[in-house]
C-alpha positions in Angstrom: 155.4 108.3 -3.5 155.7 104.8 -4.7 154.3 102.3 -7.2 151.8 100.2 -5.1 151.7 96.9 -7.1 152.7 95.1 -10.2 156.0 95.0 -12.2 157.4 98.2 -10.6 156.0 97.6 -7.1 157.9 99.5 -4.5 159.7 101.8 -6.9 159.8 105.4 -5.8 158.6 108.1 -8.1 159.0 111.8 -7.7 156.2 114.2 -6.9 155.8 117.5 -8.9 157.9 120.1 -6.9 155.2 122.7 -6.5 152.0 123.5 -4.6 149.8 123.4 -7.7 149.7 119.6 -7.9 147.9 117.4 -5.4 149.2 113.8 -5.5 146.9 110.9 -5.2 147.8 109.1 -1.9 148.9 105.5 -2.0 145.8 104.5 -0.1 143.5 106.1 -2.6 145.6 104.7 -5.5 145.3 101.2 -4.1 141.5 101.5 -3.6 141.1 103.0 -7.1 142.9 100.1 -8.8 141.0 97.6 -6.7 137.8 99.2 -8.2 138.9 99.0 -11.8 141.4 96.1 -12.1 143.4 95.5 -10.2 145.6 94.1 -13.0 145.4 94.4 -16.8 146.3 92.5 -19.9 147.4 95.3 -22.2 145.2 98.2 -23.2 145.5 102.0 -23.6 145.0 104.6 -21.0 144.8 108.4 -21.0 146.0 110.3 -17.9 144.7 113.8 -18.1 146.0 116.3 -15.5 148.7 113.7 -15.0 150.8 115.6 -12.5 153.7 113.3 -11.7 152.3 110.5 -13.8 151.6 108.3 -10.8 148.2 106.9 -11.9 149.4 106.1 -15.4 152.7 104.6 -14.1 150.6 102.4 -11.7 148.5 101.3 -14.7 151.6 100.4 -16.7 153.0 98.5 -13.6 149.8 96.6 -13.4 149.8 95.5 -17.0 148.4 98.3 -19.3 150.3 98.2 -22.6 150.4 101.9 -23.6 149.4 105.3 -22.3 149.2 109.0 -22.9 150.1 111.5 -20.2 148.8 115.1 -20.5 149.4 118.1 -18.2 149.6 121.8 -18.7 152.4 122.6 -16.2 156.0 122.4 -17.4 157.1 121.1 -13.9 154.6 118.3 -14.2 155.8 117.4 -17.7 159.5 117.4 -16.5 158.5 115.2 -13.5 156.7 112.7 -15.8 159.7 112.5 -18.1 162.0 111.9 -15.1 159.7 109.2 -13.7 159.2 107.3 -16.9 162.9 107.4 -17.6 163.7 106.1 -14.1 161.4 103.1 -14.8 162.6 102.7 -18.4 159.0 102.8 -19.9 159.5 105.6 -22.4 158.6 103.2 -25.3 155.2 102.6 -23.7 154.0 106.2 -23.3 153.5 109.5 -25.0 153.7 112.8 -23.0 152.0 116.0 -24.0 152.1 119.5 -22.5 148.7 120.9 -23.4 145.2 121.7 -22.2 143.0 118.7 -21.3 140.2 119.8 -23.8 142.7 120.1 -26.7 144.2 116.7 -25.7 140.7 115.1 -25.9 140.1 116.7 -29.4 143.5 115.5 -30.6 142.8 111.9 -29.3 139.5 112.0 -31.2 141.2 113.1 -34.4 143.5 110.1 -34.0 140.4 107.9 -33.4 141.8 106.6 -30.2 139.7 104.4 -27.9 140.9 104.2 -24.3 140.4 101.4 -21.9 140.8 103.8 -19.0 140.7 107.6 -18.8 142.0 109.1 -15.5 140.5 112.6 -14.7 142.2 114.2 -11.7 142.0 117.9 -12.3 142.6 120.5 -9.5 139.5 120.3 -7.4 136.8 122.9 -8.1 138.8 124.4 -11.1 137.7 122.3 -14.0 134.2 121.1 -14.9 133.9 117.3 -14.8 130.6 117.7 -16.7 132.4 119.4 -19.6 135.2 116.9 -19.6 132.8 113.9 -19.5 130.6 115.4 -22.3 133.6 115.9 -24.5 134.8 112.3 -23.8 131.4 111.0 -24.7 130.9 113.2 -27.8 134.3 112.4 -29.1 133.6 108.6 -28.8 136.9 108.0 -26.8 135.4 105.0 -25.0 133.8 101.6 -25.8 131.4 99.6 -23.6 134.3 98.2 -21.6 136.1 101.5 -21.0 136.2 103.1 -17.6 136.4 106.8 -16.9 137.9 107.4 -13.4 137.1 110.8 -11.8 139.0 111.7 -8.7 137.3 114.7 -7.0 136.6 116.4 -3.6 135.1 114.1 -1.0 132.1 116.4 -0.5 131.4 116.8 -4.3 128.8 114.6 -6.0 129.0 114.0 -9.7 125.9 113.4 -11.9 124.5 109.9 -12.4 124.8 110.3 -16.2 126.3 112.7 -18.7 125.6 112.1 -22.4 126.3 108.4 -23.0 128.4 107.9 -19.8 126.7 106.6 -16.7 128.0 106.4 -13.1 128.7 102.8 -12.1 130.4 103.4 -8.7 131.4 106.1 -6.3 133.5 105.8 -3.1 134.5 108.5 -0.6 137.9 108.4 1.2 137.7 110.8 4.1 136.5 114.3 3.5 139.2 115.1 1.0 138.9 112.6 -1.8 136.2 110.6 -3.7 136.5 108.3 -6.8 133.6 108.1 -9.2 133.6 105.7 -12.2 131.7 106.0 -15.4 131.0 103.7 -18.3 129.0 103.8 -21.5 125.5 102.6 -21.0 121.8 103.5 -20.9 119.4 104.6 -18.3 117.8 101.1 -17.9 120.0 100.3 -14.9 119.4 103.6 -13.1 
């Protein structure tokens, strides 16, 4: 795995050494950032189900100012720490080993507003609807925020959940799809 673009372009990062984590391919990562950026001028991201931290590291490389990585697996957390140390970006990120729903609640208590939230849970194991409802209900976004859902290529996510509305969805083969959400109303549906 490598950083695709930006300040750390070409730097190799480690994958999580287990079968529980499915890394985002470089092709999908490049397509995702073309959809949401591709470059940023500061901002705060949340990378839930962070795995190796590849999406958040890519966001930092492309100009995001700060970020939070969350994963439940100890091997993932170890890999994130190793990768951020390798790139010397420890001062730009926070890393937490916890459940995604607890992390969202904690972010709400801190009154954080994220520019980007990456949701890439194990396919078919976590409800995107529950995650998106909690993100909406905890007011973790503003009108410019983007919630990125990486999911199975054959899965279709709802057009809207609470205050979040689908703005784009792309399928990459049969394995992977990216669906983007933003705050909005039903008038554009």
